[in-house]
C-alpha positions as CSV (number, residue, x, y, z in Angstrom):
1,M,84.8,136.0,88.2
2,G,86.2,134.1,90.9
3,Q,84.2,133.0,94.1
4,K,85.8,133.0,97.6
5,V,84.7,130.7,100.1
6,H,85.3,131.2,103.9
7,P,88.2,129.2,104.8
8,G,86.7,128.9,108.6
9,G,83.5,127.1,107.1
10,F,84.9,125.3,103.2
11,R,87.0,122.7,106.4
12,V,84.0,122.5,109.4
13,G,83.2,119.1,109.6
14,V,87.1,117.5,108.5
15,I,89.2,119.7,111.0
16,H,87.3,122.2,112.4
17,D,84.4,122.0,113.9
18,W,80.9,124.3,114.6
19,K,80.8,127.1,117.0
20,S,77.8,126.5,117.7
21,N,76.6,123.0,118.9
22,W,73.1,122.3,119.9
23,W,70.5,120.5,118.4
24,T,66.5,121.1,117.7
25,G,63.1,120.5,115.8
26,K,62.2,122.8,112.6
27,A,59.8,124.1,114.8
28,E,62.3,125.7,117.1
29,F,65.2,126.0,114.4
30,S,64.3,129.5,114.3
31,E,64.3,130.5,118.0
32,Y,67.0,129.0,118.6
33,L,68.8,130.7,115.7
34,L,67.8,134.2,116.6
35,E,68.8,133.7,120.2
36,D,72.5,132.5,119.1
37,V,72.6,135.7,117.7
38,R,71.5,137.6,120.2
39,I,74.1,136.2,122.5
40,R,77.4,136.8,119.8
41,R,75.9,140.9,119.4
42,H,75.5,141.4,123.0
43,I,79.1,139.8,124.3
44,L,80.5,141.6,120.8
45,R,79.3,145.3,121.8
46,K,79.9,144.7,125.8
47,L,83.4,143.5,125.3
48,S,84.7,144.9,121.9
49,H,87.6,147.0,123.9
50,A,88.5,143.0,125.7
51,G,90.2,141.2,122.5
52,L,87.3,138.9,122.1
53,S,88.9,136.3,119.6
54,D,85.8,133.5,119.1
55,I,82.6,132.9,121.1
56,L,81.5,129.4,120.6
57,I,78.0,128.1,122.4
58,R,76.8,125.1,123.6
59,K,73.0,124.5,124.5
60,D,70.3,122.1,125.8
61,K,67.2,122.8,126.4
62,Q,67.8,124.6,129.9
63,R,71.2,125.9,130.1
64,I,73.6,127.7,127.8
65,T,77.5,127.4,127.6
66,V,79.4,130.0,126.5
67,D,83.2,129.9,125.3
68,I,84.8,133.5,125.2
69,Y,88.3,133.6,124.1
70,T,89.7,136.5,124.5
71,A,93.2,137.5,124.6
72,R,92.6,139.9,128.1
73,P,90.6,137.9,130.4
74,G,91.6,140.1,133.3
75,I,89.5,142.7,131.1
76,V,86.5,140.2,131.0
77,I,86.6,138.7,134.3
78,G,86.8,142.4,136.2
79,K,87.5,142.6,139.6
80,S,86.9,139.7,142.0
81,G,84.8,138.3,138.9
82,V,82.2,141.3,138.8
83,E,81.8,142.0,134.8
84,V,81.7,138.0,134.7
85,D,79.0,137.8,136.6
86,A,76.8,141.3,135.5
87,L,77.3,139.2,131.8
88,R,75.7,136.3,132.9
89,R,73.3,138.1,134.5
90,E,72.8,140.1,131.2
91,L,72.2,137.4,129.1
92,H,70.0,135.0,131.6
93,A,67.6,138.0,130.9
94,I,68.0,138.2,127.2
95,T,67.4,133.9,127.1
96,K,65.2,133.2,130.3
97,K,67.8,130.0,130.6
98,N,70.8,129.0,132.9
99,V,74.4,130.5,131.7
100,H,77.1,129.5,132.1
101,I,80.4,131.0,130.8
102,N,83.9,129.5,130.5
103,I,86.9,132.3,129.8
104,N,89.4,131.3,127.8
105,E,93.4,133.2,127.9
106,I,94.6,133.1,124.1
107,K,98.6,132.4,124.9
108,R,100.4,134.0,121.8
109,P,98.0,136.7,120.0
110,E,100.3,137.4,117.0
111,L,98.9,133.8,116.0
112,D,95.1,134.3,115.8
113,A,93.9,136.2,112.5
114,K,91.0,137.9,114.6
115,L,92.9,140.1,117.2
116,V,95.6,140.2,114.0
117,A,93.2,142.5,112.6
118,Q,91.8,143.9,115.2
119,S,95.5,144.6,115.7
120,I,95.6,146.4,112.3
121,S,92.7,148.4,112.5
122,E,93.3,149.6,116.1
123,Q,96.3,150.9,114.2
124,L,94.8,152.2,111.2
125,E,92.2,154.3,113.2
126,N,95.4,155.8,115.3
127,R,97.1,157.1,112.1
128,V,99.8,154.7,112.0
129,S,100.8,153.7,108.3
130,F,98.8,150.7,106.9
131,R,102.4,149.3,105.4
132,R,104.2,149.9,108.8
133,A,100.7,148.1,110.4
134,M,100.7,145.4,108.0
135,K,104.7,144.5,107.8
136,R,104.7,144.6,111.7
137,S,101.8,141.8,111.9
138,L,103.3,140.1,109.0
139,A,107.0,140.0,111.1
140,S,105.4,139.0,114.7
141,A,103.3,136.2,113.1
142,M,106.7,134.9,111.5
143,R,108.4,134.8,114.3
144,S,106.1,133.0,116.3
145,G,106.0,130.2,113.7
146,A,103.4,130.8,111.7
147,Q,104.3,128.6,108.5
148,G,102.5,131.4,105.9
149,I,100.3,134.7,106.7
150,K,98.3,136.8,104.7
151,I,96.9,140.5,104.8
152,T,94.6,142.8,102.7
153,A,93.8,146.1,102.9
154,A,90.8,147.6,101.4
155,G,89.6,151.4,101.1
156,R,90.8,155.2,101.1
157,L,94.1,154.1,102.3
158,G,96.4,157.1,103.7
159,G,93.2,158.9,102.8
160,G,93.1,159.1,98.9
161,E,90.6,160.1,96.9
162,M,89.8,156.8,95.6
163,S,89.7,153.4,97.6
164,R,92.4,151.0,96.5
165,R,93.3,147.6,97.9
166,E,96.8,146.4,99.6
167,M,97.8,143.0,99.9
168,Y,101.4,141.9,101.7
169,S,102.2,137.6,102.6
170,E,105.4,136.1,103.2
171,G,105.4,132.0,103.6
172,R,102.4,129.9,102.2
173,V,98.8,130.1,102.4
174,P,97.5,127.2,100.7
175,L,93.7,127.7,100.8
176,H,92.4,124.7,98.5
177,T,94.6,122.0,100.8
178,I,91.6,121.5,103.5
179,R,94.1,119.6,106.0
180,A,95.5,123.1,106.4
181,D,94.8,124.5,109.3
182,I,93.7,128.3,108.3
183,D,92.7,130.6,110.4
184,Y,90.6,133.6,109.3
185,G,90.1,137.4,110.8
186,Q,88.7,140.4,109.3
187,A,87.9,143.5,110.7
188,E,87.1,147.6,110.3
189,A,88.9,150.5,110.9
190,N,86.6,153.5,111.4
191,T,89.0,156.7,110.2
192,T,88.2,159.3,109.4
193,F,88.0,159.4,105.7
194,G,86.0,156.4,105.8
195,K,86.0,152.7,106.8
196,I,88.9,150.4,105.9
197,G,88.5,146.3,105.8
198,V,91.2,144.4,106.9
199,K,91.6,140.5,106.1
200,V,94.3,138.1,107.7
201,W,94.8,134.5,106.7
202,I,97.2,132.5,108.7
203,N,98.4,129.3,108.2
204,K,99.3,126.7,111.1
205,G,100.4,124.1,109.8
206,E,99.0,120.8,108.4
207,I,96.3,118.9,110.8
208,M,97.1,115.1,109.7
209,P,94.7,112.1,110.8
210,E,95.7,110.6,113.7
211,G,98.4,107.7,114.1
212,Y,100.1,109.0,110.5
213,E,103.3,109.4,110.1
214,A,105.4,111.5,106.8
215,P,107.3,109.2,105.0
216,G,111.3,109.8,106.5
217,A,109.9,111.7,109.0
218,R,112.2,109.7,111.3
219,D,115.6,110.0,109.2
220,G,115.0,113.6,107.5
221,R,113.6,113.9,104.3
222,L,113.5,111.5,101.4
223,G,115.5,113.5,99.0
224,D,118.5,113.9,101.6
225,Q,119.0,110.4,102.0
226,D,118.9,109.4,98.6
227,Q,121.6,112.2,97.8
228,A,123.8,110.8,100.5
229,R,123.3,107.0,99.3
230,R,124.8,108.5,95.5
231,R,127.1,110.5,97.3
232,R,128.9,107.6,99.1
233,G,128.2,105.0,96.0
234,A,125.3,103.1,97.5
235,S,122.9,101.9,95.7
236,S,119.7,103.9,94.7
237,E,116.6,103.4,95.5
238,G,113.4,105.5,96.0
239,L,112.7,108.7,93.9
240,G,116.6,108.9,92.8
241,A,116.5,105.5,92.0
242,S,113.4,106.0,90.2
243,R,115.0,108.9,87.8
244,E,118.4,106.2,87.1
245,G,116.5,103.6,85.6
246,R,114.7,105.8,83.1
247,G,118.1,105.4,81.3
248,R,119.6,108.5,82.7
249,A,123.2,108.7,83.4
250,V,125.1,107.8,86.8
251,D,125.7,111.2,89.4
252,R,128.6,112.4,88.8
253,E,130.2,112.7,92.1
254,G,127.0,114.7,93.2
255,L,127.6,117.3,90.4
256,G,123.6,115.9,89.4
257,L,122.9,113.7,86.5
258,A,124.3,113.9,83.2
259,P,121.4,115.6,80.8
260,R,120.0,113.4,78.1
261,R,121.8,113.5,74.6
262,K,119.7,114.2,71.9
263,R,119.8,112.2,68.7
264,G,122.8,112.6,66.4
265,Q,124.5,114.7,69.5
266,R,128.2,113.6,70.2
267,P,129.1,112.4,73.7
268,G,130.6,115.4,74.9
269,G,128.1,117.9,73.2
270,G,127.6,119.9,70.3
271,R,126.3,119.8,67.1
272,P,128.5,116.7,64.9
273,G,130.9,119.0,62.8
274,Q,132.0,120.6,66.7
275,R,134.9,119.3,69.2
276,P,132.8,117.8,72.7
277,R,133.2,120.4,75.3
278,R,135.4,120.0,78.2
279,E,134.6,119.9,81.7
280,P,135.8,123.0,83.7
281,G,139.3,122.2,85.9
282,A,139.2,118.9,83.7
283,E,142.6,118.1,82.1
284,P,142.9,117.8,78.3
285,A,142.6,114.5,77.1
286,A,145.3,112.6,74.9
287,E,144.7,112.6,71.6
288,A,145.0,109.4,69.9
289,E,147.5,109.1,67.3
290,T,146.5,108.5,63.5
291,P,148.7,105.9,61.7
292,T,150.0,107.5,58.7
293,V,148.8,106.1,55.1
294,A,150.2,106.5,52.4
295,P,148.6,106.8,49.3
296,E,148.2,103.9,46.9
297,T,150.8,104.5,43.6
298,Q,150.4,102.2,40.1
299,A,153.2,101.1,38.3
300,D,153.7,102.1,35.1
301,V,152.3,100.0,32.4
302,A,153.5,100.1,28.8
303,P,150.0,100.3,27.0
304,E,150.1,97.4,24.7
305,A,150.1,98.4,21.3
306,S,146.7,97.6,19.8
307,P,146.2,96.5,16.1
308,E,145.2,99.6,15.0
309,T,148.1,101.3,16.2
310,A,150.8,98.7,15.1
311,P,153.4,99.6,11.9
312,E,153.0,98.1,8.8
313,V,155.9,95.8,7.8
314,S,156.0,95.6,4.1
315,P,157.3,92.2,2.4
316,E,159.6,94.7,0.7
317,T,161.8,95.3,4.1
318,E,161.6,91.5,5.7
319,T,165.0,90.8,5.6
320,D,165.8,86.5,6.1
321,S,167.3,85.9,9.6
């Protein structure tokens, strides 16, 4: 069976950072961990309608800093900051520490996997067709600049008696490429005929090391440069040169490299007994005139008389000359 790995945890320490940043000894580790769980659970329950995407927690001995990323900062802040102050007091009562809250707005929610999953689940709860909701999210994400997106929904889709799974994807989502920034989010839709789970993967591009520059990034792709050089008739370098150096023919006016002949094949292609093929639009080559050679005829030579067949001359008939 295939083993599934969380795209966020798979990239932690490489291109992603931890969502909780603190350090403590073994004796206090469990207490700090449960404190994180209580903080996240309370915020998600209180602000479930505010389009929350992520919650980051930083802690030291006497202070806790909570960063909340949301698509609706006005709902989280409230009128003149009333909601934020109430949330700060509630977290202080849970942790018994000073709590500082930062509200961060998400500019493009259609590129956030968690928000996309929540949007699809809300549409499913409002009896929107799951195909329409998923395809609409695909189109909006690709229109906003995503390199790829994949959405799956599983459950009693459309109110069917048997649960099933549907998946739609567009672009490329390389889950095994660690430098690829894959955003992952999931949500559940509580419908009248059961829960429907929604999962979303969004590829936001590749995060390369600092100072890295892709080869040929200034003047275009390597293949385009090589093809332009070959069309101009200049000496090929790079990928095309390595191909031509392996015994292949030179490019025929931008038509591609000539195919390699098999052993025993005529130059024009085909079997040894066939006529060579002609390129479409090319004039037929003039056939070389072959000189006619007359067959050699031997002169009639009288056969020499052998002593066995020579006529015998009797001495009686021999006359004196």
